[in-house]
Every structure is written in C-alpha cells, then in structure tokens.
TIVO-2410 file (N, C-alpha, C; in nm, 3 decimals):
# residues 58
REC num residu      c1      c2      c3 atome chaine
REC   1      M   0.085  -0.117   0.000     N      A
REC   1      M   0.000   0.000   0.000    CA      A
REC   1      M   0.090   0.124   0.000     C      A
REC   2      R   0.051   0.225  -0.074     N      A
REC   2      R   0.129   0.349  -0.082    CA      A
REC   2      R   0.106   0.434   0.042     C      A
REC   3      K   0.204   0.515   0.075     N      A
REC   3      K   0.194   0.606   0.190    CA      A
REC   3      K   0.182   0.748   0.139     C      A
REC   4      F   0.099   0.827   0.205     N      A
REC   4      F   0.079   0.966   0.171    CA      A
REC   4      F   0.101   1.050   0.296     C      A
REC   5      K   0.149   1.170   0.278     N      A
REC   5      K   0.165   1.265   0.388    CA      A
REC   5      K   0.060   1.373   0.371     C      A
REC   6      V  -0.017   1.398   0.477     N      A
REC   6      V  -0.127   1.494   0.472    CA      A
REC   6      V  -0.103   1.601   0.577     C      A
REC   7      G  -0.119   1.725   0.539     N      A
REC   7      G  -0.108   1.835   0.634    CA      A
REC   7      G  -0.244   1.875   0.685     C      A
REC   8      I  -0.253   1.903   0.815     N      A
REC   8      I  -0.378   1.950   0.875    CA      A
REC   8      I  -0.349   2.073   0.960     C      A
REC   9      T  -0.450   2.150   0.988     N      A
REC   9      T  -0.437   2.266   1.075    CA      A
REC   9      T  -0.511   2.237   1.205     C      A
REC  10      I  -0.442   2.255   1.317     N      A
REC  10      I  -0.501   2.232   1.448    CA      A
REC  10      I  -0.488   2.360   1.529     C      A
REC  11      E  -0.600   2.410   1.580     N      A
REC  11      E  -0.597   2.527   1.668    CA      A
REC  11      E  -0.584   2.477   1.812     C      A
REC  12      A  -0.487   2.531   1.885     N      A
REC  12      A  -0.466   2.491   2.023    CA      A
REC  12      A  -0.394   2.602   2.099     C      A
REC  13      D  -0.397   2.591   2.231     N      A
REC  13      D  -0.332   2.690   2.316    CA      A
REC  13      D  -0.181   2.667   2.329     C      A
REC  14      S  -0.135   2.546   2.300     N      A
REC  14      S   0.008   2.519   2.316    CA      A
REC  14      S   0.056   2.417   2.213     C      A
REC  15      T   0.185   2.417   2.193     N      A
REC  15      T   0.243   2.321   2.099    CA      A
REC  15      T   0.233   2.179   2.154     C      A
REC  16      E   0.230   2.165   2.287     N      A
REC  16      E   0.218   2.031   2.346    CA      A
REC  16      E   0.085   1.967   2.310     C      A
REC  17      V  -0.021   2.047   2.312     N      A
REC  17      V  -0.154   1.995   2.277    CA      A
REC  17      V  -0.157   1.955   2.130     C      A
REC  18      V  -0.099   2.038   2.045     N      A
REC  18      V  -0.095   2.007   1.901    CA      A
REC  18      V  -0.016   1.878   1.878     C      A
REC  19      Q   0.096   1.865   1.945     N      A
REC  19      Q   0.178   1.744   1.928    CA      A
REC  19      Q   0.102   1.621   1.977     C      A
REC  20      Q   0.033   1.633   2.089     N      A
REC  20      Q  -0.044   1.521   2.143    CA      A
REC  20      Q  -0.155   1.480   2.047     C      A
REC  21      V  -0.229   1.577   1.995     N      A
REC  21      V  -0.338   1.547   1.901    CA      A
REC  21      V  -0.280   1.482   1.775     C      A
REC  22      G  -0.173   1.538   1.722     N      A
REC  22      G  -0.110   1.482   1.603    CA      A
REC  22      G  -0.063   1.340   1.624     C      A
REC  23      N   0.002   1.314   1.737     N      A
REC  23      N   0.051   1.179   1.767    CA      A
REC  23      N  -0.064   1.080   1.782     C      A
REC  24      L  -0.170   1.123   1.849     N      A
REC  24      L  -0.285   1.034   1.868    CA      A
REC  24      L  -0.356   1.005   1.736     C      A
REC  25      L  -0.367   1.106   1.651     N      A
REC  25      L  -0.427   1.083   1.519    CA      A
REC  25      L  -0.343   0.984   1.439     C      A
REC  26      Q  -0.211   1.002   1.439     N      A
REC  26      Q  -0.124   0.911   1.365    CA      A
REC  26      Q  -0.134   0.770   1.420     C      A
REC  27      N  -0.140   0.757   1.551     N      A
REC  27      N  -0.152   0.627   1.615    CA      A
REC  27      N  -0.283   0.559   1.575     C      A
REC  28      A  -0.392   0.636   1.573     N      A
REC  28      A  -0.522   0.580   1.533    CA      A
REC  28      A  -0.519   0.535   1.387     C      A
REC  29      V  -0.460   0.617   1.301     N      A
REC  29      V  -0.451   0.582   1.159    CA      A
REC  29      V  -0.371   0.453   1.140     C      A
REC  30      N  -0.268   0.435   1.221     N      A
REC  30      N  -0.183   0.316   1.209    CA      A
REC  30      N  -0.251   0.191   1.262     C      A
REC  31      K  -0.342   0.204   1.359     N      A
REC  31      K  -0.398   0.087   1.425    CA      A
REC  31      K  -0.541   0.051   1.385     C      A
REC  32      V  -0.616   0.147   1.336     N      A
REC  32      V  -0.757   0.124   1.302    CA      A
REC  32      V  -0.770   0.100   1.152     C      A
REC  33      E  -0.853   0.003   1.115     N      A
REC  33      E  -0.873  -0.025   0.972    CA      A
REC  33      E  -0.930   0.099   0.903     C      A
REC  34      Q  -0.884   0.121   0.781     N      A
REC  34      Q  -0.921   0.243   0.708    CA      A
REC  34      Q  -1.072   0.259   0.694     C      A
REC  35      Q  -1.142   0.154   0.660     N      A
REC  35      Q  -1.287   0.165   0.640    CA      A
REC  35      Q  -1.358   0.201   0.771     C      A
REC  36      D  -1.310   0.146   0.884     N      A
REC  36      D  -1.367   0.180   1.014    CA      A
REC  36      D  -1.339   0.326   1.048     C      A
REC  37      M  -1.218   0.373   1.018     N      A
REC  37      M  -1.182   0.513   1.044    CA      A
REC  37      M  -1.268   0.607   0.960     C      A
REC  38      I  -1.289   0.573   0.835     N      A
REC  38      I  -1.373   0.655   0.747    CA      A
REC  38      I  -1.516   0.660   0.800     C      A
REC  39      K  -1.569   0.547   0.839     N      A
REC  39      K  -1.706   0.541   0.890    CA      A
REC  39      K  -1.719   0.624   1.018     C      A
REC  40      L  -1.624   0.608   1.109     N      A
REC  40      L  -1.626   0.681   1.235    CA      A
REC  40      L  -1.617   0.832   1.213     C      A
REC  41      L  -1.520   0.875   1.135     N      A
REC  41      L  -1.499   1.018   1.113    CA      A
REC  41      L  -1.613   1.081   1.033     C      A
REC  42      T  -1.676   1.005   0.947     N      A
REC  42      T  -1.793   1.054   0.875    CA      A
REC  42      T  -1.907   1.082   0.972     C      A
REC  43      K  -1.928   0.989   1.066     N      A
REC  43      K  -2.033   1.008   1.167    CA      A
REC  43      K  -2.002   1.129   1.254     C      A
REC  44      V  -1.876   1.145   1.295     N      A
REC  44      V  -1.837   1.258   1.379    CA      A
REC  44      V  -1.852   1.390   1.304     C      A
REC  45      A  -1.817   1.392   1.176     N      A
REC  45      A  -1.830   1.515   1.097    CA      A
REC  45      A  -1.976   1.557   1.085     C      A
REC  46      K  -2.065   1.458   1.074     N      A
REC  46      K  -2.208   1.489   1.061    CA      A
REC  46      K  -2.270   1.528   1.195     C      A
REC  47      N  -2.217   1.470   1.305     N      A
REC  47      N  -2.275   1.495   1.437    CA      A
REC  47      N  -2.163   1.494   1.542     C      A
REC  48      P  -2.094   1.606   1.561     N      A
REC  48      P  -1.982   1.611   1.656    CA      A
REC  48      P  -2.022   1.577   1.800     C      A
REC  49      K  -2.148   1.598   1.837     N      A
REC  49      K  -2.193   1.568   1.973    CA      A
REC  49      K  -2.182   1.419   2.005     C      A
REC  50      I  -2.173   1.336   1.904     N      A
REC  50      I  -2.164   1.192   1.925    CA      A
REC  50      I  -2.038   1.155   2.005     C      A
REC  51      V  -1.935   1.238   1.996     N      A
REC  51      V  -1.810   1.213   2.068    CA      A
REC  51      V  -1.833   1.221   2.218     C      A
REC  52      K  -1.902   1.326   2.264     N      A
REC  52      K  -1.930   1.341   2.407    CA      A
REC  52      K  -2.015   1.225   2.458     C      A
REC  53      T  -2.109   1.181   2.378     N      A
REC  53      T  -2.192   1.067   2.416    CA      A
REC  53      T  -2.107   0.941   2.428     C      A
REC  54      A  -2.021   0.918   2.329     N      A
REC  54      A  -1.935   0.798   2.332    CA      A
REC  54      A  -1.840   0.800   2.449     C      A
REC  55      L  -1.787   0.916   2.485     N      A
REC  55      L  -1.691   0.926   2.594    CA      A
REC  55      L  -1.753   0.890   2.729     C      A
REC  56      R  -1.884   0.906   2.743     N      A
REC  56      R  -1.950   0.865   2.868    CA      A
REC  56      R  -1.942   0.715   2.889     C      A
REC  57      Y  -1.927   0.638   2.782     N      A
REC  57      Y  -1.926   0.493   2.790    CA      A
REC  57      Y  -1.787   0.433   2.787     C      A
REC  58      I  -1.686   0.518   2.782     N      A
REC  58      I  -1.548   0.469   2.777    CA      A
REC  58      I  -1.487   0.478   2.916     C      A
***
C-alpha cells in the first residue's frame, strides 16, 4: 500500500496539545482499519456531539 503525507491545521493553546493530538491521530490511523476510520470520522463530521456521548461509555 502506498503512503501519503497529509497536512492538517489544528488550533490549540500550546504546541504540546498540538503534538499530542497529532501523535494520537497518527496512532489511530496506524492501528484502526481504514474503512472503520472513514465510517467513524464521517459520523463525527455529521454529528460532533456523538463524541461526548461515546466518551460517557469509555
């Protein structure tokens, strides 16, 4: 499979937060199947409140 590098913009109060978010995103991309990631992020994009609901159960 080919590898691509993608740039994103993250608004945060500190570079530590940006680094943490970036590292966690990369980790998720490496460990979660692509189709599952697409399905999850599509749901979140349509309804961001779903994240707060899901976090109550984690």
